[in-house]
C-alpha positions in Angstrom: -212.5 -73.3 -186.0 -209.5 -71.3 -186.4 -206.5 -71.5 -183.9 -204.8 -68.6 -182.5 -201.3 -68.9 -180.8 -200.8 -65.7 -178.2 -197.3 -65.3 -176.5 -198.1 -63.3 -173.4 -196.9 -62.8 -169.8 -198.3 -63.6 -166.4 -200.5 -60.6 -166.4 -202.8 -62.2 -168.9 -203.4 -65.0 -166.5 -203.8 -62.8 -163.5 -206.5 -60.9 -165.5 -208.0 -64.1 -166.8 -208.5 -65.8 -163.5 -209.4 -62.8 -161.3 -213.0 -63.1 -160.1 -213.2 -59.7 -158.7 -215.1 -56.7 -160.1 -212.1 -54.4 -160.0 -208.4 -55.4 -160.9 -205.3 -53.1 -160.0 -202.2 -54.1 -162.1 -199.3 -52.5 -160.5 -196.0 -52.8 -162.1 -192.3 -51.8 -163.0 -191.2 -50.3 -166.2 -191.4 -52.9 -169.2 -193.2 -55.5 -167.1 -195.4 -56.2 -170.0 -198.7 -55.5 -168.2 -200.3 -53.2 -170.7 -199.6 -55.2 -173.7 -201.0 -58.3 -172.0 -203.9 -56.6 -170.8 -204.8 -55.5 -174.6 -204.2 -59.4 -175.5 -206.7 -60.2 -172.7 -209.3 -57.6 -173.9 -208.9 -58.9 -177.6 -209.7 -62.6 -176.4 -212.7 -61.2 -174.4 -213.9 -59.6 -177.4 -213.4 -62.6 -179.6 -215.2 -64.9 -177.1 -218.2 -62.8 -176.3 -220.7 -61.5 -178.7 -221.5 -57.9 -178.6 -219.3 -56.6 -175.9 -218.3 -53.1 -175.6 -214.9 -52.5 -174.3 -213.3 -49.1 -173.4 -209.7 -48.4 -173.3 -209.0 -44.9 -171.5 -206.1 -42.8 -170.9 -205.8 -39.1 -169.7 -204.7 -37.8 -173.1 -205.3 -39.0 -176.7 -201.6 -38.5 -177.8 -200.4 -40.8 -175.2 -203.1 -43.3 -176.2 -202.3 -43.1 -179.8 -198.6 -43.7 -179.1 -199.3 -46.9 -176.5 -202.5 -48.8 -176.5 -203.7 -48.1 -180.0 -200.3 -48.6 -181.5 -200.0 -51.9 -179.6 -203.5 -53.1 -180.3 -203.0 -52.8 -184.2 -199.5 -54.7 -183.8 -201.3 -57.4 -181.7 -204.2 -58.0 -184.3 -201.7 -57.8 -187.2 -199.7 -60.6 -185.4 -202.8 -62.6 -185.1 -203.7 -61.9 -188.6 -206.8 -60.3 -187.5 -206.3 -56.6 -188.4 -208.8 -55.4 -191.1 -208.8 -51.8 -192.0 -212.4 -51.9 -192.9 -213.2 -52.7 -189.3 -211.4 -49.8 -187.8 -213.3 -46.6 -187.6 -210.6 -44.0 -187.6 -212.9 -41.0 -186.6 -214.2 -43.0 -183.4 -211.2 -44.9 -182.8 -213.2 -48.2 -182.6 -212.5 -51.7 -183.8 -215.6 -53.9 -184.7 -215.0 -57.6 -184.6 -217.1 -60.2 -186.7 -219.3 -61.2 -183.6 -220.4 -57.3 -183.1 -218.0 -56.9 -180.2 -216.3 -53.5 -180.2 -213.2 -52.1 -178.5 -213.1 -48.4 -178.5 -210.2 -46.0 -177.5 -210.8 -42.5 -175.9 -209.2 -40.0 -173.5 -210.6 -38.1 -170.6 -210.1 -35.0 -172.8 -213.3 -35.9 -174.4 -215.8 -34.9 -171.6 -218.8 -36.5 -173.5 -217.3 -39.8 -173.5 -217.0 -39.8 -169.8 -220.7 -39.5 -169.4 -221.4 -41.6 -172.3 -223.1 -45.0 -173.0 -222.5 -47.9 -170.6 -220.0 -50.5 -171.4 -219.2 -53.9 -170.5 -215.4 -53.9 -169.6 -213.3 -50.8 -168.7 -209.5 -50.5 -168.8 -207.7 -47.4 -167.7 -203.9 -47.3 -168.5 -201.8 -45.1 -166.3 -204.9 -44.6 -163.9 -203.1 -42.5 -161.6 -203.2 -39.6 -164.0 -207.1 -39.6 -163.9 -208.8 -37.6 -161.1 -211.3 -39.6 -158.9 -214.4 -37.8 -160.5 -213.3 -39.0 -163.9 -212.8 -42.5 -162.5 -216.1 -42.3 -160.9 -218.1 -41.3 -164.1 -216.3 -44.2 -166.0 -216.9 -46.8 -163.6 -220.7 -46.1 -162.9 -221.3 -46.8 -166.5 -219.3 -50.2 -166.6 -221.7 -53.2 -165.9 -218.6 -55.7 -165.9 -214.7 -55.7 -165.1 -212.9 -52.7 -164.3 -209.0 -52.9 -164.7 -206.6 -50.1 -163.7 -203.0 -50.4 -164.6 -200.1 -48.0 -163.4 -196.6 -47.7 -162.3 -196.4 -46.9 -158.6 -195.0 -43.6 -159.0 -197.3 -41.5 -157.1 -198.4 -40.6 -153.8 -199.5 -43.1 -151.3 -202.5 -40.7 -150.6 -203.9 -41.1 -154.2 -207.5 -42.1 -154.6 -206.5 -45.5 -156.1 -205.0 -46.4 -152.8 -207.3 -44.7 -150.6 -210.7 -45.4 -152.3 -210.4 -48.1 -154.8 -207.7 -50.8 -153.4 -209.2 -51.3 -149.8 -212.6 -52.4 -151.5 -213.7 -56.2 -151.0 -214.3 -56.6 -154.5 -210.6 -55.5 -155.6 -207.6 -57.6 -156.4 -204.0 -56.1 -156.7 -201.4 -57.9 -159.0 -197.7 -56.7 -158.8 -195.3 -57.5 -161.6 -191.9 -56.3 -162.6 -189.6 -56.5 -165.7 -188.6 -60.0 -164.8 -192.1 -61.4 -165.5 -191.6 -60.2 -169.1 -189.6 -63.2 -170.8 -189.8 -61.2 -174.0 -187.7 -58.1 -172.7 -184.4 -57.6 -174.7 -181.3 -58.0 -172.5 -180.2 -54.5 -173.2 -183.5 -53.1 -171.7 -183.1 -55.5 -168.7 -179.6 -54.0 -168.3 -180.9 -50.3 -168.4 -183.5 -51.0 -165.9 -181.0 -52.7 -163.6 -178.6 -49.8 -163.7 -181.1 -47.9 -161.5 -180.1 -50.2 -158.5 -176.8 -48.3 -158.2 -177.5 -45.1 -159.9 -181.1 -44.1 -158.8 -182.5 -46.1 -155.7 -185.9 -44.4 -156.1 -186.2 -45.2 -159.7 -185.1 -48.7 -158.8 -187.9 -49.0 -156.3 -190.5 -48.0 -158.5 -189.4 -48.9 -162.0 -187.3 -51.8 -161.3 -189.2 -53.6 -158.3 -192.7 -52.1 -159.0 -193.1 -50.8 -155.4 -193.8 -47.4 -154.1 -190.9 -45.5 -152.9 -190.5 -42.5 -150.4 -191.4 -39.5 -152.4 -187.8 -37.7 -152.1 -189.3 -35.2 -154.8 -192.0 -34.0 -152.5 -191.9 -30.3 -152.3 -193.6 -29.4 -149.1 -193.2 -30.9 -145.6 -196.3 -30.7 -143.5 -198.1 -32.2 -140.5 -201.8 -33.4 -140.5 -203.7 -32.9 -137.3 -207.4 -34.1 -136.2 -208.4 -30.4 -135.9 -207.2 -27.0 -135.0 -208.4 -24.4 -132.4 -208.5 -21.5 -135.0 -208.7 -19.0 -132.1 -205.1 -19.8 -131.2 -203.8 -18.4 -134.5 -203.9 -15.1 -136.4 -205.9 -15.0 -139.6 -204.0 -13.9 -142.5 -206.1 -14.2 -145.6 -207.7 -16.4 -148.2 -206.0 -17.5 -151.5 -208.2 -18.3 -154.7 -207.1 -20.3 -157.6 -209.6 -20.3 -160.4 -210.3 -23.3 -162.5 -213.2 -24.7 -164.5 -213.7 -28.1 -166.4 -210.4 -29.9 -166.0 -208.8 -27.9 -163.1 -210.7 -27.2 -159.8 -211.4 -23.7 -158.4 -209.7 -23.7 -154.9 -210.1 -21.5 -151.9 -207.9 -21.9 -149.0 -207.7 -19.9 -145.7 -204.4 -19.2 -144.0 -203.7 -18.7 -140.4 -200.3 -18.1 -138.6 -198.8 -18.8 -135.4 -195.2 -17.7 -135.2 -193.4 -19.6 -137.9 -196.2 -22.0 -138.7 -198.9 -21.7 -141.2 -202.1 -23.4 -140.6 -204.1 -24.1 -144.0 -207.9 -24.8 -144.3 -209.5 -26.1 -147.5 -212.7 -24.2 -148.1 -213.6 -24.7 -151.8 -212.3 -27.4 -154.2 -214.6 -28.0 -157.1 -214.7 -28.2 -160.8 -217.2 -26.7 -163.2 -218.0 -23.6 -161.2 -219.3 -20.3 -163.0 -218.4 -17.1 -161.6 -221.8 -16.5 -160.0 -221.5 -19.9 -158.2 -218.1 -19.2 -157.0 -219.1 -15.9 -155.5 -222.0 -17.5 -153.8 -219.8 -20.3 -152.2 -217.4 -17.6 -151.2 -220.1 -15.7 -149.3 -220.6 -18.8 -147.3 -217.0 -18.7 -146.1 -215.5 -15.2 -146.4 -216.4 -12.1 -144.6 -216.8 -9.0 -146.7 -213.5 -7.4 -145.3 -211.3 -10.5 -145.4 -208.6 -10.1 -148.0 -208.7 -12.6 -151.0 -205.6 -12.9 -153.0 -206.4 -14.1 -156.7 -204.2 -15.0 -159.7 -203.2 -11.7 -161.2 -203.8 -13.0 -164.6 -207.6 -13.0 -164.2 -208.2 -9.2 -163.8 -211.9 -9.3 -164.9 -212.6 -12.0 -162.4 -210.9 -9.8 -159.6 -213.2 -6.7 -160.6 -216.2 -8.9 -160.3 -215.4 -10.2 -156.9 -214.9 -6.6 -155.8 -218.2 -5.7 -157.2 -219.5 -8.8 -155.5 -219.0 -7.7 -152.2 -215.4 -8.5 -151.4 -213.5 -4.9 -151.7 -210.2 -6.4 -150.6 -210.0 -8.9 -153.3 -206.8 -8.3 -155.4 -204.3 -10.1 -157.5 -201.0 -11.2 -156.4 -198.1 -9.5 -158.0 -195.9 -11.8 -160.1 -192.4 -11.5 -161.5 -189.9 -13.6 -163.1 -189.6 -17.0 -161.5 -192.4 -16.0 -159.2 -193.6 -19.6 -158.8 -190.3 -20.7 -157.4 -190.0 -17.6 -155.4 -193.4 -18.2 -153.9 -192.5 -21.9 -153.2 -189.4 -20.7 -151.3 -191.4 -18.4 -149.3 -194.0 -21.1 -148.4 -191.1 -23.5 -147.5 -189.9 -21.0 -144.9 -192.9 -21.8 -142.7 -194.1 -25.1 -141.0 -197.3 -26.2 -142.4 -200.1 -27.8 -140.5 -203.4 -29.1 -142.2 -206.5 -30.5 -140.6 -207.3 -34.0 -141.6 -210.6 -32.9 -143.1 -208.9 -31.0 -146.0 -208.5 -34.1 -148.2 -207.8 -32.4 -151.5 -205.1 -30.1 -149.9 -203.5 -33.0 -148.2 -203.5 -34.8 -151.6 -201.8 -32.0 -153.2 -199.3 -31.7 -150.6 -198.3 -35.4 -151.0 -198.3 -35.2 -154.7 -196.7 -31.8 -155.5 -193.2 -32.8 -156.4 -190.2 -31.5 -158.3 -189.8 -32.5 -161.9 -186.9 -34.9 -163.2 -184.6 -34.1 -166.0 -184.0 -36.5 -168.9 -181.5 -38.4 -166.9 -183.8 -38.9 -163.9 -182.2 -36.5 -161.7 -184.5 -34.3 -159.6 -184.6 -30.6 -160.8 -185.7 -27.4 -159.0 -188.7 -27.0 -161.3 -192.1 -28.2 -160.1 -194.7 -30.1 -161.9 -197.7 -28.3 -163.4 -200.2 -30.6 -161.5 -201.6 -31.0 -157.9 -201.1 -27.3 -157.3 -204.5 -25.6 -157.3 -205.1 -25.4 -153.6 -201.3 -25.0 -153.0 -201.2 -22.0 -155.6 -203.8 -20.4 -153.5 -201.5 -20.7 -150.4 -198.7 -19.4 -152.4 -200.8 -16.3 -153.4 -201.5 -15.5 -149.8 -197.8 -16.0 -148.6 -196.4 -14.0 -151.5 -198.7 -11.1 -151.1 -199.5 -10.9 -147.3 -196.4 -12.7 -145.8 -193.6 -11.5 -147.9 -191.1 -10.1 -145.4 -189.1 -8.5 -148.2 -191.9 -6.5 -149.4 -191.7 -2.8 -148.7 -193.9 0.1 -149.6 -192.6 3.2 -151.3 -195.4 5.6 -152.4 -197.7 4.1 -154.7 -195.3 1.0 -155.2 -195.2 -2.2 -153.4 -191.7 -3.5 -153.9 -190.5 -6.9 -153.3 -186.9 -7.2 -152.6 -185.4 -10.6 -153.7 
């Protein structure tokens, strides 16, 4: 019997000792959790014949430069790497006992609904949608492992849908739990204690921080008496496979907008969108749509909604529209779960130094883009009409 020596961190022991179906590994930067989880999966593969273990991330480029690179380094360090056992086209490694570790991203739609597996590890799990998580987990017979930095909204599906379960255990580690971290990297992380308290909370202590980058302030209410407010219009943001199609209604009372989510669904064809709209929108209700889809706008008009039109855009129109929306108080009924998650998660980008910019991320913005279309087109106080022209004064 060959003997292997593995130098690892506390995360390996946490994963090995856990008896729950689902493990959540929450950690700071450089805590060593991802490297240790790969070591754990390799040991599981070596010790059990015929296992299929899936390692998943949102995009394959990220997977290739992180988990796959570390996986090869670990096997080389153990003198177990064999190029003949690595199928580069499928990104799978087959061990002598028939166990297989495969690597794929959620960009690969067929993999999400592929064959069942024994163990699943999703790295940076917060980057996935709940639907992608669901499709992966219903095909997993054994352990499910999620790892992430706590750099997202406390309304995220991981915290709302997964963590509260009885068969789920959470482990929190920090860079201090990684005895192999070079001193210069320790010092780099600890600088955040003084220079960026938010980064220190998340990437130093491995804890969730108040999201100072959140773009919109809003209030969640149990319900709303819609007769109290004036109806403004509907906004429609079109998606398909990766992004949802979102229809949001906007009402107004003074300087307050009340938002209501009506449609939030992926994979809809044009005829399906029209059918769902007919169940929510009256023929003479205005629908404001992304102007980059002129064909779709014509189809909606022909489909019975003559007031459907595209939002007029110009330079910096996203920033301009955000500023307009921020000029109102926002209220959302608690039943609008997807809209609420976007409101919590839509945030300003950081620059290379970790400072907050005035550029929004391009994510969690589908329902919110629909809201922005309505405000830009129907509530733009600086818009005037001159003959056949609608002129926005900025």
